[in-house]
N, C-alpha and C positions, 0 to 999 in steps of 0.2 A: 505494498499500499504506500501511494505518495498523495500529498493534498498538502495545496498550499495555502496557510492559515486566512488568507484575506477572502477564499473562495469557499472557506469553512472544513470540516474536517469530514461529515455526515455521519458519523457514529453517536450514539445516543448521550454521551458525557466527552468530553474533551481532555483527551488522553493527556496531555502537554507536561499537568504538574504529575503524573504515574510514568511521564519517561525520565523527567530530570527528579530523579528520587534516588535511596532519602534524602533528605533536606534536613539538619539540625534546625532546631526552636529556639528563635529567639523571646525569651518572653521579655517585655519592653516594659520597665513600671517609669512612670516619669510624676512629674506635679509642675502643674498650670505657675504660671504669675502670681495668681488668686491663692494657691497652698492648693487648691484642688489636686490628686492623685487621681491615674492611671496606669491600669494594667490588662495588655494585650501579648498575646502571641503574634509572632510573624515566622513565617516558614520559609521567608526570602531573606533568610539571617544564613553569611558567615563572617570570620575571621578574615583578615585581609593584607594583614603586613606585620610582622615580627617587630622593628625598630625602626620607632616603637609601636607597640602594640595598637592594633586599629580593627574597628570591627564595622562591618555593617549591615544596612537592616531594609527593608522595601517596602512602603506603605501602597498598594494598587487600588486604592477604592477611597469612597470620600461620604459622610454624613452629612444630613442635611444641617445639622447645627455644627457646624464644622465648615462648613464653606467647601474649598476644594482640596480638601483631607479628611483625616482623623482623627481623633483625641491625643494620640502619640506623636504626631510629626506637629500638630499644632502646641503641643505645650513644650516641647524640643526648641522649638521658632520663638517661643518667648521665654525659656529659662536656657538656654542651651546646653543643658544634660539630660541625660538619659542612664538606666540601668540595667544591664542585659542579665535573665536569669536563665539558667539551666533549665529546661526540664525533666527531673524522673520519672519516668516508669509510674511511681507511687502516685505523682501529683498529678496524672492526666487528667482526672476528674474536676479539680479544681481549675489547670490550666484552663480544659475545655468549657467550663463557665464563663471564664474571662474573654473569650470568644464572641461573644455576643456583640451587638448592635447597641448597646446598654447609652444611654442619655449621655452627655457631655457631664454633668452633675454625679453622674451613680460613683462612685468609687467601688471599684471590680476587686479590693482588694478585702472590706467589709463584704460586699455582693455573692464573693465567692470562700470567706474562708481564708483563705491566703493568710499565714502569716508577716507581721508585716516589720521591718527593721531599718533603722536609719543606717545611710549610706555614713563611711567614714570621709571622702574626699569631694562629696557633691552632695548640695543642696537636695537630695530624694531618699525614694524609701527604697527595698529591693525588699524579695521575697526569701523570710531568714531562715528558712529551712533548705532553700536549692542546693545543690551540689556543689556550684559555682556562681559566685555573680561577677559580674564586671561594671564596673564603674567609668564612665563614660564623660566625658568635655565633646562636645557637637564639634565635628572639622567645617564638614559642609551639608550640602542637603544640593542632591541632585535633579532636577525636573526629567524625565525623561519622555520621548512621545506616549501620546495618552493623556486623559485626561487627570487621570487622580496619580500618575507613576510616578513616586520619588523614593529616591534612594538614599537612607541617612548614612552618612560615615561619621565615626566618633576614633578620638581615640582613650583606650583607658588606660585610666590613671587611680587604678586602686582595684584589686581581685582579692576577694572572697573564696576561699576554700575551705568547705565543711569537712571538719579534722578526720572525721569517718571514712573518709574515700580518699583519706590519703595512706599511701600502704608503703612501707619502706623508702618515702621520701617521690614515691613516683603516685598521682593522680591517675587513679584506679577506677575506670565508668565502669566496673563492672561491679562497682560495689552500689553504683546506684541507677546500672541500667536506663544510658541516655534515651529519650523519648525523641524520635523522628517521625514527619509529614510525608507519606506518599499522594496517588492520587485521589480524585473522587473525597470519602470522607476516611480514608484508610490511613493508619499509623501504622509505625513500628518499633522495636524496641533492640536497642545490643545488649545480646545475652553472652555473645564471644566475640573471643578477638585473638588474631594473629600477629606476627610479627614478619616482615621481608627486610633483609638487605638490599641495599641501593648496590649496584655495582660500583667495585671502588672502595667500596666501606671496609 
């Protein structure tokens, strides 16, 4: 099968997200200039640089009460900070609750029961029981083609690692089993790992 996206795929559901999978989930916490807080998952998320450490996430839709974007991007425009919380398998239902199109004044920490803690380096909250949280300062927001497509880049200025996830100095993902996004309404979970040495190492 071959199709051009501009012509449509002719399938019951768009296969694009299923093709580009699994994708890590950035559970993004933000605080607006008015002090309101938001927590929402984004599967267009990844690390993009080591020195300094940098991450990105993309927002691809808009809400009526936020104009051309959603709460996360709107808050980051105001305060220029955000926190990326890594999602463990055990947090899947709490994370899913925060994915709804909730009104601007709805606090997803309160709505979902996600435990809240203060960040150390930025004025924002984080998910207290996440395996890791990355405190970020905005470096740039890039507008992509499409009505509501924005990519947010941030420099990581603080890192929280849950103590039980550290084994002999290694951050061990099998201690918490990262949740990942696939296509449609599907997710997957990391339950095994293996190592490969690069040629020349």
